[in-house]
DSSP file (Angstrom, degrees, kcal/mol; ACC not computed):
  #  RESIDUE AA STRUCTURE BP1 BP2  ACC     N-H-->O    O-->H-N    N-H-->O    O-->H-N    TCO  KAPPA ALPHA  PHI   PSI    X-CA   Y-CA   Z-CA
    1    1 A M              0   0    0      0, 0.0     2,-0.4     0, 0.0    77,-0.2   0.000 360.0 360.0 360.0 149.6  116.7  100.7   73.5
    2    2 A K  E     -a   78   0A   0     75,-2.3    77,-3.1     2,-0.0     2,-0.5  -0.707 360.0-142.9 -88.3 135.4  114.4  100.4   76.4
    3    3 A I  E     -a   79   0A   0     -2,-0.4     2,-0.5    75,-0.2    77,-0.2  -0.861  16.8-175.6-101.4 128.9  113.5  103.6   78.4
    4    4 A K  E     -a   80   0A   0     75,-3.1    77,-3.0    -2,-0.5     2,-0.6  -0.988   8.9-158.6-124.9 123.0  113.1  103.4   82.2
    5    5 A A  E     -a   81   0A   0     -2,-0.5    77,-0.2    75,-0.2    75,-0.1  -0.888  15.5-137.6-102.5 123.1  112.0  106.4   84.1
    6    6 A R     >  -     0   0    0     75,-2.8     4,-2.1    -2,-0.6     3,-0.3  -0.342  26.3-107.2 -72.8 160.1  112.9  106.4   87.8
    7    7 A R  H  > S+     0   0    0      1,-0.2     4,-2.5     2,-0.2     5,-0.2   0.888 120.2  54.4 -54.5 -44.0  110.3  107.6   90.3
    8    8 A R  H  > S+     0   0    0      1,-0.2     4,-2.8     2,-0.2    -1,-0.2   0.897 106.5  51.8 -59.9 -41.6  112.3  110.8   91.0
    9    9 A F  H  > S+     0   0    0     72,-0.3     4,-2.7    -3,-0.3    -1,-0.2   0.934 109.9  49.0 -60.5 -46.5  112.3  111.6   87.3
   10   10 A K  H  X S+     0   0    0     -4,-2.1     4,-2.1     2,-0.2    -2,-0.2   0.910 113.4  46.3 -60.7 -43.8  108.5  111.2   87.1
   11   11 A E  H  X S+     0   0    0     -4,-2.5     4,-2.2     2,-0.2    -1,-0.2   0.918 113.1  49.2 -65.7 -44.0  108.0  113.4   90.1
   12   12 A D  H  X S+     0   0    0     -4,-2.8     4,-2.7    -5,-0.2    -2,-0.2   0.909 110.0  52.6 -59.4 -43.1  110.4  116.0   88.8
   13   13 A Y  H  X S+     0   0    0     -4,-2.7     4,-2.5     2,-0.2    -2,-0.2   0.918 109.1  48.0 -61.8 -45.9  108.6  116.0   85.4
   14   14 A I  H  X S+     0   0    0     -4,-2.1     4,-1.5     1,-0.2    -1,-0.2   0.927 114.7  45.6 -61.7 -46.0  105.1  116.5   87.0
   15   15 A Q  H  X S+     0   0    0     -4,-2.2     4,-1.2     1,-0.2    -2,-0.2   0.891 112.4  51.5 -65.0 -40.1  106.4  119.4   89.1
   16   16 A L  H >X S+     0   0    0     -4,-2.7     4,-1.5     1,-0.2     3,-0.5   0.919 106.2  53.2 -64.8 -44.9  108.3  121.0   86.2
   17   17 A E  H 3< S+     0   0    0     -4,-2.5    -1,-0.2     1,-0.2    -2,-0.2   0.865 106.6  53.8 -58.9 -36.8  105.3  120.9   83.9
   18   18 A K  H 3< S+     0   0    0     -4,-1.5    -1,-0.2     1,-0.2    -2,-0.2   0.824 111.5  45.6 -66.6 -31.4  103.2  122.8   86.5
   19   19 A R  H << S+     0   0    0     -4,-1.2    -1,-0.2    -3,-0.5    -2,-0.2   0.700  92.5  97.4 -86.5 -21.5  105.8  125.5   86.8
   20   20 A L     <  -     0   0    0     -4,-1.5    -3,-0.0     1,-0.1    -4,-0.0  -0.406  61.4-150.1 -76.8 144.7  106.4  126.1   83.0
   21   21 A K  S    S+     0   0    0      1,-0.3    -1,-0.1    -2,-0.1    -4,-0.0   0.812  97.7  30.5 -77.3 -31.8  104.7  128.8   81.1
   22   22 A D     >  +     0   0    0      1,-0.1     4,-1.3     2,-0.1     3,-0.3  -0.669  65.6 163.4-128.9  76.5  104.7  126.8   77.9
   23   23 A P  H  > S+     0   0    0      0, 0.0     4,-2.6     0, 0.0     5,-0.2   0.746  70.9  66.2 -68.3 -21.4  104.5  123.1   78.7
   24   24 A V  H  > S+     0   0    0      2,-0.2     4,-2.1     1,-0.2     5,-0.2   0.944 103.3  42.9 -66.7 -47.6  103.6  122.1   75.2
   25   25 A S  H  > S+     0   0    0     -3,-0.3     4,-2.1     1,-0.2    -1,-0.2   0.861 114.1  53.2 -67.0 -33.6  106.9  123.1   73.6
   26   26 A F  H  X S+     0   0    0     -4,-1.3     4,-2.7     2,-0.2     5,-0.3   0.936 108.1  49.8 -63.4 -46.6  108.7  121.5   76.6
   27   27 A R  H  X S+     0   0    0     -4,-2.6     4,-2.4     1,-0.2     5,-0.2   0.898 110.5  50.6 -59.5 -41.7  106.8  118.2   76.0
   28   28 A K  H  X S+     0   0    0     -4,-2.1     4,-2.0     2,-0.2    -1,-0.2   0.918 111.9  47.6 -62.5 -43.4  107.7  118.3   72.3
   29   29 A A  H  X S+     0   0    0     -4,-2.1     4,-2.3     2,-0.2    -2,-0.2   0.919 113.8  45.3 -66.1 -44.5  111.4  118.8   73.1
   30   30 A I  H  X S+     0   0    0     -4,-2.7     4,-2.6     1,-0.2     5,-0.2   0.888 111.8  52.4 -70.1 -36.4  111.6  116.1   75.7
   31   31 A N  H  X S+     0   0    0     -4,-2.4     4,-2.3    -5,-0.3    -1,-0.2   0.900 109.9  49.8 -63.1 -38.9  109.7  113.6   73.5
   32   32 A R  H  X S+     0   0    0     -4,-2.0     4,-2.3    -5,-0.2    -2,-0.2   0.924 111.5  48.3 -63.7 -44.8  112.1  114.4   70.7
   33   33 A A  H  X S+     0   0    0     -4,-2.3     4,-2.3     2,-0.2    -2,-0.2   0.927 113.6  46.0 -62.4 -45.7  115.1  113.8   73.0
   34   34 A I  H  X S+     0   0    0     -4,-2.6     4,-2.8     1,-0.2    -1,-0.2   0.886 111.1  52.9 -66.6 -38.5  113.8  110.5   74.3
   35   35 A T  H  X S+     0   0    0     -4,-2.3     4,-2.1    -5,-0.2    -1,-0.2   0.914 109.6  48.7 -62.4 -42.7  112.9  109.3   70.8
   36   36 A L  H  <>S+     0   0    0     -4,-2.3     5,-2.7     2,-0.2     4,-0.3   0.918 112.8  48.0 -63.1 -43.2  116.4  110.0   69.6
   37   37 A L  H ><5S+     0   0    0     -4,-2.3     3,-1.3     1,-0.2    -2,-0.2   0.929 111.7  49.6 -61.7 -45.4  117.9  108.1   72.6
   38   38 A Q  H 3<5S+     0   0    0     -4,-2.8    -1,-0.2     1,-0.3    -2,-0.2   0.858 111.3  48.5 -64.0 -35.9  115.6  105.2   72.1
   39   39 A A  T 3<5S-     0   0    0     -4,-2.1    -1,-0.3    -5,-0.2    -2,-0.2   0.432 112.7-121.1 -83.6   1.1  116.5  105.0   68.4
   40   40 A E  T < 5 +     0   0    0     -3,-1.3    -3,-0.2    -4,-0.3     2,-0.1   0.823  60.9 151.3  61.2  34.1  120.2  105.2   69.4
   41   41 A K      < -     0   0    0     -5,-2.7     2,-1.2    -6,-0.2    -1,-0.2  -0.463  61.2 -88.1 -87.1 165.1  120.6  108.3   67.3
   42   42 A D    >   -     0   0    0      1,-0.2     3,-1.3    -2,-0.1     4,-0.3  -0.642  42.5-175.8 -77.7  98.8  123.2  111.0   68.0
   43   43 A I  G >> S+     0   0    0     -2,-1.2     4,-2.1     1,-0.3     3,-1.4   0.723  72.6  74.8 -69.7 -22.2  121.2  113.2   70.4
   44   44 A S  G 34 S+     0   0    0      1,-0.3    -1,-0.3     2,-0.2     5,-0.1   0.616  83.0  67.8 -70.5 -11.0  124.1  115.8   70.5
   45   45 A K  G <4 S+     0   0    0     -3,-1.3    -1,-0.3     1,-0.1    -2,-0.2   0.749 116.2  24.6 -75.9 -22.8  123.2  117.0   67.1
   46   46 A S  T <4 S+     0   0    0     -3,-1.4     2,-0.3    -4,-0.3    -2,-0.2   0.640 128.1  33.5-112.4 -23.0  119.9  118.5   68.4
   47   47 A F  S  < S-     0   0    0     -4,-2.1     2,-0.6   -14,-0.1    -1,-0.2  -0.911  82.9-103.2-134.4 157.6  120.7  119.0   72.1
   48   48 A T  E     -B   63   0A   0     15,-0.7    15,-2.8    -2,-0.3     2,-0.4  -0.752  45.1-176.0 -81.4 121.1  123.6  120.0   74.3
   49   49 A V  E     -B   62   0A   0     -2,-0.6     2,-0.4    13,-0.2    13,-0.2  -0.964   8.2-173.8-124.5 136.7  124.8  116.8   76.0
   50   50 A N  E     -B   61   0A   0     11,-2.3    11,-2.4    -2,-0.4     2,-0.3  -0.979  25.2-121.7-129.3 142.3  127.6  116.5   78.6
   51   51 A R  E     -B   60   0A   0     -2,-0.4     2,-1.0     9,-0.2     9,-0.3  -0.625  17.9-141.1 -77.3 140.6  129.2  113.4   80.1
   52   52 A L    >>  +     0   0    0      7,-2.6     3,-1.1    -2,-0.3     4,-0.9  -0.746  25.3 176.2-103.7  83.3  128.9  113.3   83.9
   53   53 A I  G >4 S+     0   0    0     -2,-1.0     3,-0.6     1,-0.3    -1,-0.2   0.840  74.0  59.0 -60.1 -38.2  132.3  111.9   84.7
   54   54 A K  G 34 S+     0   0    0      1,-0.2    -1,-0.3    -3,-0.2     3,-0.1   0.784 104.2  52.2 -64.7 -26.6  131.9  112.1   88.5
   55   55 A R  G <4 S-     0   0    0     -3,-1.1    -1,-0.2     1,-0.3     2,-0.2   0.699 114.5-117.2 -83.2 -20.0  128.9  109.8   88.3
   56   56 A G    X<  -     0   0    0     -4,-0.9     3,-1.3    -3,-0.6    -1,-0.3  -0.633  53.4 -12.1 117.0-175.0  130.7  107.1   86.3
   57   57 A E  T 3  S+     0   0    0      1,-0.2     3,-0.1    -2,-0.2    -4,-0.0  -0.366 122.9  15.8 -65.2 133.4  130.6  105.4   82.9
   58   58 A G  T 3  S+     0   0    0      1,-0.3    16,-2.7    -2,-0.1     2,-0.4   0.482  88.4 130.2  87.3   3.2  127.4  106.0   80.9
   59   59 A W  E <   + C   0  73A   0     -3,-1.3    -7,-2.6    14,-0.2     2,-0.3  -0.762  27.8 164.0 -96.7 137.8  126.0  109.0   82.7
   60   60 A F  E     -BC  51  72A   0     12,-2.8    12,-2.4    -2,-0.4     2,-0.4  -0.948  29.6-142.5-142.9 159.7  125.0  112.2   80.8
   61   61 A D  E     -BC  50  71A   0    -11,-2.4   -11,-2.3    -2,-0.3     2,-0.4  -0.957  16.2-162.5-120.5 152.0  123.0  115.4   81.1
   62   62 A C  E     -BC  49  70A   0      8,-2.4     8,-2.7    -2,-0.4     2,-1.0  -0.989  17.0-136.1-136.5 122.7  121.0  116.8   78.2
   63   63 A Y  E     -BC  48  69A   0    -15,-2.8   -15,-0.7    -2,-0.4     6,-0.3  -0.695  19.1-177.4 -81.8 104.7  119.8  120.3   78.0
   64   64 A I  S    S-     0   0    0      4,-1.6     2,-0.2    -2,-1.0    -1,-0.2   0.890  79.2  -1.3 -68.1 -41.2  116.2  120.0   76.8
   65   65 A T  S    S-     0   0    0      3,-1.4   -17,-0.1    -3,-0.1    -1,-0.0  -0.749  96.3 -86.0-131.0-177.3  116.0  123.8   76.7
   66   66 A S  S    S+     0   0    0     -2,-0.2     3,-0.0     1,-0.2    -3,-0.0   0.725 130.0  27.3 -66.2 -18.3  118.6  126.4   77.7
   67   67 A E  S    S+     0   0    0      1,-0.1    20,-3.0    20,-0.1     2,-0.5   0.582 107.3  77.7-117.3 -16.2  117.4  126.1   81.3
   68   68 A I  E     - D   0  86A   0     18,-0.2    -4,-1.6    19,-0.1    -3,-1.4  -0.863  57.5-172.4-105.8 127.0  116.0  122.6   81.7
   69   69 A V  E     -CD  63  85A   0     16,-3.1    16,-2.0    -2,-0.5     2,-0.4  -0.933  10.7-156.7-121.7 141.3  118.4  119.6   82.0
   70   70 A M  E     -CD  62  84A   0     -8,-2.7    -8,-2.4    -2,-0.4     2,-0.5  -0.950   9.3-151.8-114.0 133.6  117.6  115.9   82.0
   71   71 A I  E     +CD  61  83A   0     12,-3.1    11,-2.6    -2,-0.4    12,-1.5  -0.909  26.6 159.6-107.7 131.2  120.0  113.5   83.7
   72   72 A Y  E     -CD  60  81A   0    -12,-2.4   -12,-2.8    -2,-0.5     2,-0.4  -0.951  28.2-142.2-146.6 164.3  120.2  109.9   82.3
   73   73 A A  E     -CD  59  80A   0      7,-2.0     7,-3.0    -2,-0.3     2,-0.7  -0.990  10.1-144.0-130.9 139.3  122.4  106.8   82.2
   74   74 A I  E     + D   0  79A   0    -16,-2.7     2,-0.5    -2,-0.4     5,-0.2  -0.915  26.5 172.6-101.4 117.4  122.9  104.4   79.4
   75   75 A Q  E >   - D   0  78A   0      3,-2.8     3,-1.5    -2,-0.7     2,-0.3  -0.919  57.8 -56.2-131.2 105.7  123.3  100.9   80.9
   76   76 A G  T 3  S-     0   0    0     -2,-0.5     0, 0.0     1,-0.2     0, 0.0  -0.474 120.4 -16.0  64.4-123.9  123.5   98.0   78.5
   77   77 A Q  T 3  S+     0   0    0     -2,-0.3   -75,-2.3    -3,-0.1     2,-0.3   0.034 125.1  77.5-101.4  24.8  120.4   98.1   76.3
   78   78 A S  E <   -aD   2  75A   0     -3,-1.5    -3,-2.8   -77,-0.2     2,-0.5  -0.962  63.0-146.4-134.9 154.7  118.4  100.5   78.5
   79   79 A I  E     -aD   3  74A   0    -77,-3.1   -75,-3.1    -2,-0.3     2,-0.7  -0.980  14.4-154.1-117.8 124.3  118.3  104.2   79.3
   80   80 A K  E     -aD   4  73A   0     -7,-3.0    -7,-2.0    -2,-0.5     2,-0.7  -0.881   3.2-153.8-104.1 113.7  117.5  105.2   82.8
   81   81 A L  E     +aD   5  72A   0    -77,-3.0   -75,-2.8    -2,-0.7   -72,-0.3  -0.767  22.8 169.7 -83.1 118.7  116.0  108.7   83.1
   82   82 A T  E     -     0   0A   0    -11,-2.6     2,-0.3    -2,-0.7   -10,-0.2   0.799  51.8  -5.7-107.2 -33.4  116.9  109.7   86.6
   83   83 A A  E     - D   0  71A   0    -12,-1.5   -12,-3.1   -75,-0.1    -1,-0.3  -0.992  48.7-172.8-160.7 155.2  116.1  113.4   87.0
   84   84 A I  E     + D   0  70A   0     -2,-0.3   -14,-0.2   -14,-0.2   -68,-0.1  -0.985  31.2  98.8-151.5 144.6  114.9  116.5   85.2
   85   85 A G  E    S- D   0  69A   0    -16,-2.0   -16,-3.1    -2,-0.3     2,-0.1  -0.971  71.2 -27.2 166.2-175.5  114.6  120.2   86.2
   86   86 A P  E >>  - D   0  68A   0      0, 0.0     4,-2.0     0, 0.0     3,-1.4  -0.403  57.1-127.3 -61.6 135.6  116.1  123.6   86.0
   87   87 A A  H 3> S+     0   0    0    -20,-3.0     4,-1.3     1,-0.3     5,-0.1   0.861 107.1  58.5 -54.8 -40.3  119.9  123.4   85.7
   88   88 A K  H 34 S+     0   0    0    -21,-0.3    -1,-0.3     1,-0.2     4,-0.1   0.777 113.1  40.0 -64.9 -24.4  120.5  125.7   88.6
   89   89 A E  H X4 S+     0   0    0     -3,-1.4     3,-0.9     2,-0.1     4,-0.4   0.772 105.6  65.0 -91.5 -29.7  118.5  123.3   90.9
   90   90 A M  H >< S+     0   0    0     -4,-2.0     3,-0.8     1,-0.2    -2,-0.2   0.861 102.6  45.3 -65.1 -37.9  119.8  120.0   89.5
   91   91 A Y  T 3< S+     0   0    0     -4,-1.3    -1,-0.2     1,-0.2    -2,-0.1   0.485 102.3  65.6 -91.0  -1.0  123.4  120.4   90.5
   92   92 A D  T <         0   0    0     -3,-0.9    -1,-0.2     1,-0.2    -2,-0.2   0.507 360.0 360.0 -90.6  -5.8  122.6  121.6   94.0
   93   93 A R    <         0   0    0     -3,-0.8    -1,-0.2    -4,-0.4    -2,-0.1   0.468 360.0 360.0 -76.6 360.0  121.0  118.2   94.9
């Protein structure tokens, strides 16, 4: 599957990395999650994944860590990474 990162996701990612105490382990975890998504593997075996019913068909959140959540959509043969950040901030947007 093709991975597409929206501008907001890229901006969130940069800001998040600056705030984290251990960005290396975060990078490893997110790379693992994206690799699983791209390979069409079951990401829920390694991460907590929830369907975002209010957003519509194909929308999910994935807890990269216990506090960091990534929001993405599966649309056809592509995955759109839309946002990432602390869970308490993500749902207030």
